[in-house]
N, C-alpha and C positions, 0 to 999 in steps of 0.2 A: 341826216332825218329822224332820230331819236324824239328832238324837238320839235318838230312838226306832228309826230306822234303824238306827243307829250298836251301839244297846244289842241290839237283835235277831240282828244279825250276829253281833257278840261273843258272844251267847249259844249261837250254831247251829254255831260253831266248837268253843268249849267242848263242845259236846254231842259232836261229831263229835270231837274229841281224846279225851272219855272213852269213848266207844265203839271206836275204833280201840285203847284200851289194850295194852299189852303185855302179855304173861304174865311172871308172879313166880313163883317158887318160893323158898324159905326150906328151908335145910340145914343140920342141926346137924352140925359137925363135930366129931371129936376128935383131939387133937395141934396144934391151932391156939394156938402158945404165943408168937409175936413176928411184929411184922412182915415178919419173911424168907419165915415160914410165909404169911402171909395173899400176899405177891406168887406165890411158888409156886401156890397153889390158885386165884387170879386168872388167872394166865399159862394154866393146865390149862383152865380152864373156858370161859376165852376163844376157845379150840380147838372147843369143841363147836359144829355147827353150829346158828345165829340166834340166837346170844349176841349182846345190846346192848348188855348190863353186868351188872358184877359186885360189889358191894360186901360184903366183908369185917367182919365186928366181932369180934375177937380176944376182947375182953373177954368177950363171951356167948360164943364160938365158935359161932357163924351166921353163913351164907352167903347173901346176898340173889344170884340169879340171874334178868335178865330177860332175856326171849327177844322176837324178831319174834311180831307178830302173825300166827297161824296156824303156829306153829311149840310144839314142848312138848319139857320134860325128863321123860322116864320116868325112875322112881326106878332103874332098871338101869344107864340112862344115866352118870346122876348118880353112883350107885355107882361105875361103872368110872371115871369122871372123878375124881375123889377119891378112889380107888385110886390111880390113876396119877400123882395127884400127890406121894403119900405118906402120906395123911392115914385116917380112918376114917370112912365116913356111919356117925353118928346117927339121924339123923332124918330125914325128908324131909315136905316139906306144899307145898301150892299155895297163893299167897296174890294174891288181885288180878286184874286181868285177866280174861280168858275162861273163865279158870282156874276163879275163884271158889274158894270152900273157902277154907281155913286151916285145916283141921283137918290133923293128923299122920298117915301113912300108916303 
């Protein structure tokens, strides 16, 4: 009986974690060429309100930005932050969490 309760409790906790997933965005960024570039754009995007994580893939020129639940990153705000870091926003898409989708805008 205790094992069933443990499994049920674990499933409930996992379900809540999935429902409370953070918002994620994928940005295509032109000009990313090295780890220094990755650091620069990561540093700038981390200053955006609500950002909890920034992952940069220099080889693919992609940046995955994760925001707190309830926070969003508009394409305009993403473009501004990327510009301020010295790069060009090539594409913007929502990926997972409350934002759903994944289609480029």
